[in-house]
C-alpha positions as CSV (number, residue, x, y, z in Angstrom):
1,X,0.1,0.0,0.0
2,X,1.3,3.4,-0.8
3,X,2.1,5.9,2.0
4,X,-0.7,8.0,2.8
5,X,-0.5,11.6,2.4
6,X,-2.3,12.3,5.6
7,X,-5.0,10.6,7.7
8,X,-8.0,11.3,5.3
9,X,-6.0,10.5,1.8
10,X,-8.3,8.7,-0.2
11,X,-11.7,10.3,1.0
12,X,-13.7,12.2,-1.3
13,X,-15.9,15.3,-0.3
14,X,-18.6,17.1,-2.5
15,X,-18.6,20.5,-0.5
16,X,-21.7,23.0,-1.0
17,X,-20.7,25.1,1.7
18,X,-19.9,28.9,1.8
19,X,-18.5,31.5,3.9
20,X,-17.5,30.2,7.1
21,X,-18.9,27.2,9.4
22,X,-19.1,24.8,6.4
23,X,-15.8,25.7,4.7
24,X,-13.9,25.6,7.9
25,X,-15.2,22.1,8.4
26,X,-14.1,20.9,4.8
27,X,-10.9,22.9,5.0
28,X,-10.1,20.9,8.1
29,X,-10.8,17.6,6.2
30,X,-8.4,19.1,3.3
31,X,-5.6,19.6,5.8
32,X,-6.1,16.0,6.7
33,X,-5.5,15.0,3.2
34,X,-9.1,14.6,2.0
35,X,-9.8,15.5,-1.7
36,X,-12.7,18.2,-1.6
37,X,-14.6,19.3,-4.6
38,X,-16.2,22.7,-3.6
39,X,-19.3,23.2,-5.6
40,X,-19.5,26.9,-6.3
41,X,-22.9,28.2,-7.5
42,X,-22.5,30.3,-10.7
43,X,-22.0,32.8,-11.8
44,X,-20.0,34.4,-8.7
45,X,-19.4,31.4,-6.7
46,X,-18.9,31.6,-2.7
47,X,-19.9,34.9,-1.4
48,X,-16.6,35.1,0.8
49,X,-14.8,35.7,-2.4
50,X,-15.7,39.3,-1.8
51,X,-15.1,39.5,1.8
52,X,-11.8,41.5,3.1
53,X,-9.1,41.7,2.9
54,X,-9.0,42.1,-1.0
55,X,-6.0,42.6,-3.0
56,X,-6.4,42.8,-6.9
57,X,-9.9,41.0,-6.5
58,X,-8.6,38.2,-4.7
59,X,-9.9,37.5,-1.2
60,X,-7.6,36.5,1.7
61,X,-10.7,35.4,3.7
62,X,-11.4,32.9,0.8
63,X,-8.1,31.7,0.6
64,X,-7.8,31.0,4.3
65,X,-10.8,28.9,4.5
66,X,-10.6,27.1,1.2
67,X,-6.9,26.0,0.6
68,X,-6.6,22.5,-0.7
69,X,-10.0,22.6,-2.5
70,X,-11.0,22.0,-6.1
71,X,-13.4,24.7,-7.6
72,X,-16.4,23.3,-9.6
73,X,-18.4,26.4,-10.7
74,X,-21.8,25.2,-12.0
75,X,-25.2,26.6,-12.6
76,X,-27.5,24.6,-10.3
77,X,-30.6,26.2,-11.8
78,X,-29.8,24.6,-14.9
79,X,-31.1,20.9,-15.2
80,X,-27.7,19.9,-17.0
81,X,-25.7,21.3,-14.1
82,X,-27.9,19.6,-11.7
83,X,-27.5,16.4,-13.4
84,X,-23.6,16.9,-13.5
85,X,-23.5,17.2,-9.8
86,X,-26.0,14.3,-9.5
87,X,-23.6,12.2,-11.4
88,X,-20.7,13.1,-8.9
89,X,-22.6,12.0,-5.8
90,X,-21.9,8.2,-6.3
91,X,-18.3,8.9,-6.5
92,X,-17.9,10.8,-3.1
93,X,-17.9,9.5,0.4
94,X,-19.1,12.7,2.0
95,X,-21.5,15.6,1.2
96,X,-21.3,18.8,3.3
97,X,-23.7,21.6,3.0
98,X,-24.6,24.8,5.0
99,X,-27.5,26.5,3.1
100,X,-30.5,27.5,5.0
101,X,-32.8,24.4,6.0
102,X,-34.5,23.1,2.8
103,X,-32.5,24.5,0.3
104,X,-30.3,21.6,-0.5
105,X,-33.6,19.7,-0.9
106,X,-35.1,22.1,-3.2
107,X,-31.7,21.9,-5.4
108,X,-32.5,18.1,-5.5
109,X,-29.9,17.0,-3.2
110,X,-31.8,16.2,0.0
111,X,-30.5,13.3,1.9
112,X,-33.3,11.1,0.7
113,X,-32.4,11.7,-2.9
114,X,-28.6,11.4,-2.4
115,X,-29.0,8.2,-0.4
116,X,-30.7,6.5,-3.4
117,X,-27.6,7.4,-5.4
118,X,-25.1,6.4,-3.0
119,X,-26.0,4.4,0.0
120,X,-22.7,4.8,1.7
121,X,-22.7,8.4,1.7
122,X,-22.2,10.4,4.8
123,X,-24.0,13.8,4.6
124,X,-23.6,16.5,7.0
125,X,-25.8,19.7,7.2
126,X,-24.6,22.8,9.2
127,X,-26.9,25.5,9.9
128,X,-27.3,28.3,12.6
129,X,-30.1,27.3,14.3
130,X,-30.8,23.6,13.4
131,X,-32.8,21.7,10.6
132,X,-36.0,21.5,12.8
133,X,-37.8,23.4,15.4
134,X,-39.8,26.6,15.3
135,X,-36.6,28.8,14.6
136,X,-35.1,26.6,11.9
137,X,-36.3,28.6,8.9
138,X,-35.0,31.9,10.2
139,X,-31.9,33.4,8.5
140,X,-29.0,33.5,10.9
141,X,-25.3,34.0,11.2
142,X,-22.8,33.2,14.2
143,X,-24.0,36.1,16.7
144,X,-27.5,34.9,16.1
145,X,-26.9,31.4,17.3
146,X,-24.9,32.9,20.2
147,X,-27.8,35.3,21.2
148,X,-30.4,32.4,21.1
149,X,-28.1,30.1,23.1
150,X,-27.8,32.6,26.1
151,X,-24.3,33.2,25.3
152,X,-24.2,36.9,24.1
153,X,-26.3,37.6,27.5
154,X,-23.2,36.4,29.2
155,X,-20.8,38.7,27.2
156,X,-19.9,42.2,28.8
157,X,-20.7,44.0,32.2
158,X,-24.1,43.8,33.9
159,X,-24.9,47.4,33.6
160,X,-24.3,47.7,30.0
161,X,-25.4,46.2,26.7
162,X,-24.2,42.8,26.0
163,X,-21.3,42.6,23.8
164,X,-20.5,40.8,20.4
165,X,-17.5,38.5,20.2
166,X,-15.3,40.1,17.6
167,X,-14.2,36.7,16.1
168,X,-16.1,33.8,14.7
169,X,-16.2,31.6,17.8
170,X,-19.6,29.6,16.9
171,X,-18.7,29.2,12.8
172,X,-15.1,28.0,13.6
173,X,-16.2,25.5,16.5
174,X,-19.3,24.3,14.9
175,X,-16.9,23.4,11.7
176,X,-15.0,21.4,14.4
177,X,-17.8,19.8,15.5
178,X,-19.0,19.0,12.1
179,X,-15.6,17.3,11.4
180,X,-16.0,15.1,14.4
181,X,-19.3,13.8,13.4
182,X,-18.3,13.2,10.0
183,X,-15.1,11.2,10.7
184,X,-17.1,9.5,13.3
185,X,-19.9,8.5,10.7
186,X,-17.1,7.5,8.2
187,X,-15.7,5.3,11.1
188,X,-19.4,3.9,11.4
189,X,-19.6,3.2,7.7
190,X,-16.2,1.4,7.9
191,X,-17.8,-1.1,10.4
192,X,-21.6,-1.5,9.0
193,X,-21.1,-0.4,5.3
194,X,-23.9,2.2,5.7
195,X,-23.8,6.0,5.4
196,X,-25.9,8.2,7.4
197,X,-27.2,11.7,7.7
198,X,-25.8,14.1,10.4
199,X,-26.5,17.8,11.5
200,X,-25.0,20.1,13.7
201,X,-25.8,24.0,14.2
202,X,-24.3,26.9,15.8
203,X,-27.0,27.1,18.3
204,X,-26.5,23.7,19.7
205,X,-22.8,24.2,19.8
206,X,-22.9,27.6,21.5
207,X,-25.5,26.2,24.2
208,X,-23.0,23.4,24.9
209,X,-20.4,26.0,26.2
210,X,-22.3,26.6,29.2
211,X,-20.2,24.7,31.7
212,X,-21.8,26.2,34.8
213,X,-25.1,28.0,33.8
214,X,-27.5,25.4,32.7
215,X,-26.8,23.0,35.3
216,X,-26.9,25.7,38.1
217,X,-30.2,27.0,36.9
218,X,-31.7,23.7,36.8
219,X,-30.8,22.3,40.2
220,X,-31.3,25.4,41.8
221,X,-34.8,25.4,40.3
222,X,-34.2,29.0,39.1
223,X,-32.7,30.5,42.5
224,X,-29.5,31.1,40.5
225,X,-29.8,33.3,37.6
226,X,-26.5,33.7,35.6
227,X,-25.7,37.2,34.7
228,X,-22.6,38.8,32.9
229,X,-20.0,39.8,35.2
230,X,-17.7,41.9,33.1
231,X,-14.0,41.7,33.8
232,X,-14.2,39.1,36.5
233,X,-15.9,35.5,36.9
234,X,-18.9,35.8,39.3
235,X,-18.7,32.5,41.0
236,X,-14.7,31.9,41.3
237,X,-12.6,34.5,42.6
238,X,-9.9,35.6,41.9
239,X,-10.6,34.9,38.3
240,X,-10.4,38.1,36.0
241,X,-8.8,41.0,34.6
242,X,-6.4,43.1,36.4
243,X,-4.5,46.5,35.3
244,X,-0.9,46.1,35.1
245,X,1.6,48.8,34.2
246,X,1.6,48.1,30.6
247,X,-1.3,46.0,29.8
248,X,-4.2,44.1,31.4
249,X,-3.5,40.6,33.0
250,X,-5.7,37.6,33.3
251,X,-5.1,35.8,36.6
252,X,-6.9,32.8,37.8
253,X,-6.5,31.8,41.4
254,X,-9.8,31.0,42.6
255,X,-9.7,27.2,42.8
256,X,-8.8,25.7,46.2
257,X,-5.5,24.3,45.0
258,X,-4.7,27.8,43.3
259,X,-5.5,30.0,46.1
260,X,-2.4,29.1,48.5
261,X,-0.1,29.6,45.4
262,X,-1.3,33.0,44.4
263,X,-1.3,33.9,48.2
264,X,2.5,32.9,48.3
265,X,3.1,34.8,45.1
266,X,1.6,37.9,46.7
267,X,3.7,37.2,49.8
268,X,0.5,37.1,51.7
269,X,0.6,33.5,53.1
270,X,-1.5,35.0,56.2
271,X,-4.6,34.9,53.7
272,X,-4.3,31.0,53.0
273,X,-6.1,29.8,55.9
274,X,-8.1,32.9,56.7
275,X,-11.8,31.9,57.1
276,X,-13.0,34.7,55.0
277,X,-11.3,33.4,52.1
278,X,-10.2,29.7,52.5
279,X,-12.8,28.2,50.3
280,X,-14.5,28.8,46.9
281,X,-17.7,29.7,48.5
282,X,-16.0,32.1,50.9
283,X,-14.2,33.8,48.3
284,X,-17.2,33.9,46.2
285,X,-19.1,35.9,48.8
286,X,-16.5,38.3,49.0
287,X,-15.4,38.8,45.2
288,X,-15.0,42.8,45.6
289,X,-12.6,42.3,48.5
290,X,-10.6,39.6,46.7
291,X,-10.1,41.8,43.6
292,X,-8.9,44.7,45.6
293,X,-6.3,42.5,47.3
294,X,-4.9,41.4,43.8
295,X,-4.9,44.7,42.3
296,X,-3.3,46.2,45.3
297,X,-0.7,43.8,45.2
298,X,-0.1,44.6,41.2
299,X,0.1,48.3,42.2
300,X,2.7,47.8,44.7
301,X,5.2,46.4,42.3
302,X,7.5,48.3,39.9
303,X,6.4,46.8,36.6
304,X,4.4,43.8,34.9
305,X,7.7,41.7,34.7
306,X,7.8,41.4,38.4
307,X,4.2,40.2,38.7
308,X,4.7,37.7,35.9
309,X,7.7,36.3,37.8
310,X,6.0,35.7,40.9
311,X,3.2,34.1,39.3
312,X,5.5,31.9,37.2
313,X,7.5,31.1,40.2
314,X,4.5,29.9,42.1
315,X,2.7,28.1,39.2
316,X,-0.3,30.7,39.2
317,X,-2.3,30.5,35.8
318,X,-2.4,33.8,34.2
319,X,-1.5,35.5,30.9
320,X,-1.0,38.9,29.4
321,X,-3.9,40.3,27.3
322,X,-2.1,40.2,23.8
323,X,-3.6,42.2,20.9
324,X,-4.0,40.0,17.7
325,X,-0.8,41.4,16.5
326,X,1.2,40.8,19.7
327,X,-0.2,37.0,19.5
328,X,1.0,36.7,15.8
329,X,4.4,37.6,16.8
330,X,4.5,35.7,20.3
331,X,7.6,33.2,20.1
332,X,5.3,30.4,21.5
333,X,2.9,30.8,18.8
334,X,5.7,30.9,16.0
335,X,7.3,28.0,17.3
336,X,4.2,25.8,17.2
337,X,3.2,27.3,14.1
338,X,0.0,28.1,15.7
339,X,0.5,31.3,13.3
340,X,1.5,29.9,10.0
341,X,2.8,31.6,6.8
342,X,1.2,30.5,3.7
343,X,2.1,31.4,0.0
344,X,-0.9,32.6,-2.5
345,X,-0.1,32.6,-6.2
346,X,-2.0,36.0,-6.3
347,X,-1.6,37.5,-2.9
348,X,1.9,36.3,-2.1
349,X,2.8,35.3,1.5
350,X,0.8,36.1,4.3
351,X,-0.1,34.8,7.8
352,X,-3.1,32.5,8.8
353,X,-4.1,30.6,11.7
354,X,-2.2,27.2,11.6
355,X,-4.0,23.8,11.6
356,X,-4.7,22.9,15.3
357,X,-4.7,19.2,15.0
358,X,-1.3,17.7,15.2
359,X,-0.3,14.0,13.8
360,X,2.6,12.3,14.6
361,X,2.5,10.4,11.4
362,X,1.7,13.1,8.9
363,X,3.5,16.4,8.2
364,X,1.5,19.7,7.1
365,X,0.3,19.8,3.7
366,X,1.2,22.6,1.3
367,X,-2.3,23.7,0.0
368,X,-3.5,26.2,-2.4
369,X,-7.0,28.0,-2.8
370,X,-8.5,27.6,-6.2
371,X,-9.7,30.3,-8.4
372,X,-13.6,30.1,-9.5
373,X,-14.2,27.2,-11.5
374,X,-10.5,26.5,-11.8
375,X,-11.0,22.7,-11.5
376,X,-14.2,22.4,-13.9
377,X,-12.2,20.4,-16.5
378,X,-10.1,18.2,-14.2
379,X,-13.1,17.2,-11.8
380,X,-15.5,16.3,-14.7
381,X,-12.8,14.5,-16.7
382,X,-11.5,12.5,-13.7
383,X,-14.6,11.7,-12.0
384,X,-17.1,11.6,-15.0
385,X,-14.7,10.9,-18.1
386,X,-16.0,14.2,-19.9
387,X,-13.8,14.8,-22.9
388,X,-12.4,18.4,-23.4
389,X,-14.9,19.4,-26.1
390,X,-17.8,18.5,-23.8
391,X,-16.5,20.6,-20.9
392,X,-16.0,23.5,-23.4
393,X,-19.6,23.3,-24.5
394,X,-20.8,23.3,-21.0
395,X,-18.7,26.5,-20.5
396,X,-20.0,28.1,-23.6
397,X,-23.6,27.2,-22.6
398,X,-23.2,28.8,-19.1
399,X,-23.6,25.7,-17.3
400,X,-20.1,25.7,-16.0
401,X,-18.3,29.2,-15.2
402,X,-14.7,30.3,-14.4
403,X,-13.1,33.4,-13.1
404,X,-9.7,35.0,-13.0
405,X,-9.6,35.1,-9.0
């Protein structure tokens, strides 16, 4: 057997996704060696091709999420285009889509239809609010899922409006959930020979991020009402943001095993067994006092380096609050390739987040994002045996499209 390029080498994916949650899932599969055919709807393809940062008409946003994929740009309103895609379905292992619920079925590629064509197919639908339920038909994006999940209400200060996260937590993590479901379903197929339909949503994933709130509301019969608490945790103290000389610092010393270490770091061993502070419950009842004790200690030192040295010495969890640019240039992120330099034939070299999964048997793959419809001929020739003249006819007829970027 030939050496595999990566763990998913040999698996073929038909990718109907656009913008982020879906493309993030299929991009991770491409990073793991799967062959991903990105079906882009003619004439313009994935709407993220127009998202910033743009350089000479090429979107770095699109490049980041679509490296390693093959672009097939087809008019799905045309019966010939739909038939062409229909012919591809028996040739692939996985179909992923993130249209609004019902759209993929109206296009003729709902699960009942594709299962008839390929009983071993694993089909994954990704949506904002789920494929069923009273809210399913509503349009939505990342923060819509976060709002309905009670997540946005937990972000910010109690006396101000909730704040929106300034990055795509839900889209990106839902993509990871989708990959976990898809690869698990492929494992199930290896055991049973059958494919299956799976779905996940931003709402479902976001709601699962409540590690305390849901169970506390339930078991307290509503006596506990979670509220956003700003820069500090409401139940564990200390755990929050403190103002240093040069930047803010996150310090977490609120668990019982951490509190003694923090007290020693502050030179306040007298507080370790103080009954006012010697348990999680006691400290939670005196959050403002705890905050002041820690802040006064920070203020008493000459610089943030002295704070860091004391916390490191006593193994207290902490971190400086880095800007995006500072994180990009941090030696730890550089060494681990958490920030990665890629090369695009149009954009040149630029940096993107690295692939967060590490495999001992496989290296990172060098991948390139496609131009619109770049692989029309290759996909149709390799998968369906179309001769060049037929592909040219389909392009002239507007069934297939290509673009310069």
